[in-house]
C-alpha positions in Angstrom: 0.0 0.0 0.0 1.4 3.3 -1.1 1.3 6.1 1.5 1.1 9.6 0.0 2.4 12.3 2.3 -0.1 15.1 2.7 1.0 18.6 2.2 0.5 21.0 5.1 -1.0 23.5 2.7 -4.5 23.0 1.3 -5.1 22.0 -2.3 -4.0 24.0 -5.2 -7.5 25.3 -6.1 -8.2 26.5 -2.5 -4.7 28.0 -2.2 -4.9 29.8 -5.5 -8.3 31.1 -4.7 -7.2 32.5 -1.3 -4.1 34.1 -2.8 -5.9 35.7 -5.7 -8.7 37.0 -3.4 -6.3 38.6 -1.0 -4.1 40.0 -3.8 -7.2 41.5 -5.4 -8.4 43.1 -2.2 -5.1 44.4 -1.0 -3.3 45.3 -4.3 -5.3 45.1 -7.5 -8.5 46.8 -6.4 -6.8 50.0 -5.0 -4.6 50.3 -8.1 -7.6 49.6 -10.3 -9.6 52.3 -8.6 -6.8 54.8 -9.0 -6.5 54.0 -12.7 -10.3 54.2 -13.2 -10.3 57.6 -11.6 -7.5 58.8 -13.9 -9.2 57.4 -16.9 -12.3 59.4 -16.0 -10.3 62.6 -16.0 -9.1 62.2 -19.6 -5.6 62.4 -20.9 -5.7 66.1 -21.3 -6.7 66.9 -17.7 -4.4 64.2 -16.4 -1.4 65.6 -18.3 -2.3 69.1 -17.1 -2.5 68.0 -13.5 0.9 66.4 -13.7 2.8 69.0 -15.8 2.6 71.7 -13.2 5.9 73.0 -11.9 5.1 72.2 -8.3 4.1 68.6 -9.1 7.1 68.0 -11.3 9.4 69.4 -8.6 7.8 67.1 -6.0 8.1 64.0 -8.2 11.7 64.8 -9.1 12.7 65.3 -5.5 10.9 62.1 -4.3 12.4 59.8 -7.0 15.9 61.4 -7.0 16.2 61.3 -3.2 14.9 57.7 -3.1 17.4 56.6 -5.8 20.3 58.2 -4.1 19.3 56.8 -0.7 18.8 53.3 -2.1 22.1 53.4 -3.9 23.8 54.4 -0.6 22.0 51.6 1.2 23.0 49.1 -1.5 26.7 49.7 -0.8 26.6 50.3 2.9 24.0 47.6 3.6 26.1 45.0 1.9 29.1 46.0 3.9 27.1 45.9 7.2 25.6 42.5 6.3 29.1 41.2 5.5 30.5 42.4 8.8 27.6 41.0 10.8 27.9 37.5 9.2 31.6 37.1 8.8 33.1 38.6 11.9 32.6 38.1 15.7 33.1 41.2 17.9 31.7 42.6 21.1 28.3 44.2 20.5 27.6 42.4 17.3 24.2 41.1 18.5 23.2 44.6 19.7 24.1 46.0 16.3 22.3 43.2 14.5 19.1 43.9 16.6 19.4 47.6 16.0 19.2 47.0 12.2 15.5 46.2 12.6 14.7 49.3 14.6 13.3 51.2 11.6 10.8 48.4 11.1 9.5 48.6 14.7 9.7 52.4 15.2 6.7 54.4 14.0 7.8 56.6 11.0 6.5 59.8 12.7 8.6 59.0 15.8 11.7 58.4 13.6 11.1 61.7 11.8 10.9 63.6 15.1 14.0 61.9 16.4 16.0 62.6 13.2 14.8 66.2 13.2 15.9 66.7 16.8 19.3 65.3 16.0 19.9 67.1 12.7 18.2 70.4 13.3 20.5 73.5 13.4 20.4 73.3 17.3 20.6 69.5 17.4 23.7 67.4 18.3 24.7 66.5 14.7 23.1 69.6 13.2 25.4 71.9 15.1 28.4 70.0 13.9 27.2 70.2 10.3 26.4 73.9 10.7 29.9 74.5 11.8 31.1 72.9 8.6 28.7 75.1 6.6 26.2 72.3 5.9 22.4 72.3 6.5 20.8 69.0 6.9 17.4 69.4 8.5 14.8 71.4 6.5 16.8 70.8 3.4 17.2 68.0 0.8 20.0 66.3 2.7 17.5 65.8 5.6 15.3 63.8 3.2 18.2 61.6 2.3 19.0 61.0 5.9 15.4 59.9 6.6 15.3 57.6 3.6 18.6 56.0 4.4 17.4 55.3 7.9 14.1 53.6 6.8 15.7 51.8 3.8 18.8 50.3 5.2 17.2 47.2 6.9 15.8 46.1 3.5 19.2 45.7 2.0 20.8 44.2 5.1 18.1 41.6 5.8 17.9 40.6 2.1 21.7 40.1 1.6 22.5 38.6 5.0 21.2 35.1 4.4 23.0 34.9 1.0 26.3 35.9 2.6 25.8 33.2 5.3 25.4 30.6 2.5 28.5 31.5 0.6 31.0 28.7 0.9 34.3 30.1 2.2 36.2 27.3 0.5 35.3 28.8 -2.9 37.0 32.1 -1.8 40.0 30.1 -0.5 40.2 28.2 -3.8 40.2 31.5 -5.7 43.0 32.8 -3.5 44.9 29.6 -4.0 44.7 30.0 -7.8 46.4 33.4 -7.4 43.4 35.7 -7.6 43.6 38.9 -5.6 41.0 39.9 -3.1 39.4 42.4 -5.5 39.3 39.7 -8.2 37.7 37.2 -5.8 35.1 39.8 -4.8 34.4 40.7 -8.4 34.3 37.3 -10.0 33.2 35.0 -7.1 31.3 36.9 -4.4 29.6 39.7 -6.4 27.8 37.5 -8.9 26.2 35.5 -6.1 25.2 38.6 -4.1 24.0 40.6 -7.1 20.4 39.2 -7.3 19.8 39.6 -3.5 21.4 43.0 -3.4 19.2 44.2 -6.3 16.2 42.9 -4.5 17.1 44.9 -1.4 17.8 47.9 -3.6 14.4 47.6 -5.1 12.7 47.3 -1.7 14.6 50.3 -0.3 13.7 52.3 -3.4 10.0 51.5 -3.2 10.0 52.3 0.5 11.8 55.6 -0.2 9.5 56.7 -3.0 6.4 56.3 -0.8 7.8 57.3 2.5 5.9 60.1 4.3 6.0 60.0 8.1 9.7 60.2 8.7 10.3 62.7 5.9 7.7 65.5 6.5 9.2 66.5 9.9 12.8 66.8 8.7 12.2 68.1 5.1 10.7 71.5 5.9 8.0 71.0 3.2 8.8 74.1 1.2 7.0 74.0 -2.2 9.3 73.3 -5.1 12.2 73.0 -2.7 11.7 70.3 -0.1 8.1 69.2 -0.8 7.8 65.5 -1.6 5.2 63.9 -3.8 3.4 61.9 -1.0 2.9 65.2 0.9 1.6 66.9 -2.2 -1.0 64.1 -2.6 -2.1 64.7 1.0 -2.3 68.5 0.4 -4.5 67.9 -2.7 -6.8 65.6 -0.7 -7.1 68.3 2.0 -8.1 70.7 -0.7 -10.7 68.3 -2.0 -8.8 68.0 -5.3 -9.3 64.3 -5.7 -8.5 64.3 -9.4 -5.2 66.2 -8.7 -4.2 63.7 -6.0 -5.1 60.8 -8.3 -3.0 62.3 -11.1 0.0 62.5 -8.9 -0.6 58.9 -7.7 -0.8 57.6 -11.3 2.4 59.4 -12.2 4.2 57.9 -9.2 2.7 54.5 -10.1 3.9 54.7 -13.7 7.4 55.8 -12.8 7.8 53.2 -10.0 6.6 50.4 -12.3 9.1 51.4 -15.0 12.0 51.6 -12.5 11.1 48.2 -10.9 10.8 46.6 -14.3 14.3 47.8 -15.1 15.6 46.5 -11.8 13.9 43.1 -12.5 15.5 43.0 -15.9 19.0 43.5 -14.4 18.2 40.8 -11.8 17.4 38.3 -14.6 20.6 39.2 -16.4 22.6 38.8 -13.2 21.1 35.4 -12.5 21.9 34.2 -16.0 25.4 35.6 -15.7 26.2 33.6 -12.6 26.4 30.5 -14.8 29.1 32.1 -16.9 31.3 33.4 -14.2 
């Protein structure tokens, strides 16, 4: 008598139904409602709502800041994850736990804390002011907030991959005469690239839509430090639903194009691993 092991998950039909239902309620319906609202406006009104100087400035600031912060987190996050996995030192567990702090801390609390630190009269703000730099209530403050909230995405995505890398492969590369830079470029980097790009995409997505931690430190000056999510809230408070929907559609389109490009690079990097 053949015994068939039962899966802990329900059957395919039930599982697929639950997944599609939850996906529709949480993701597809809100996006669909946004697109329907935009379609009701017409292309002319939609383009007019997006082409304003204030909207273009807010979109540029949001995506530019998110890209710069995600790129910084990509490099710094990989280094932090490598140190936490490969080295043992006093306080390592404390630092490892602190990485998750932005996940647990409410974004508004994070924004207030960062503002208190980097304001002109804050601890770090005074040091920066002495060097002629202004962080809070300026674009650099937005970068600080986005780096803070985005770093855990890169670290936690890359950390398990680093832990699975066989050190014997690196030792074999060194035995064959490869330098540390060559081993990093030809052995380690191809393995880390897909996970690192995933963390980069997550940090970028979080940065584009971040609101709570940014509005306190940004200063929110129109066409200077006003981010797109804040402008959407302003439009809603003005009962300009179509204007808010237009900005949301613009952010959705730009985000989709950027994530599509990142996914294409991920696919290329995974295929390239077989040739390295």
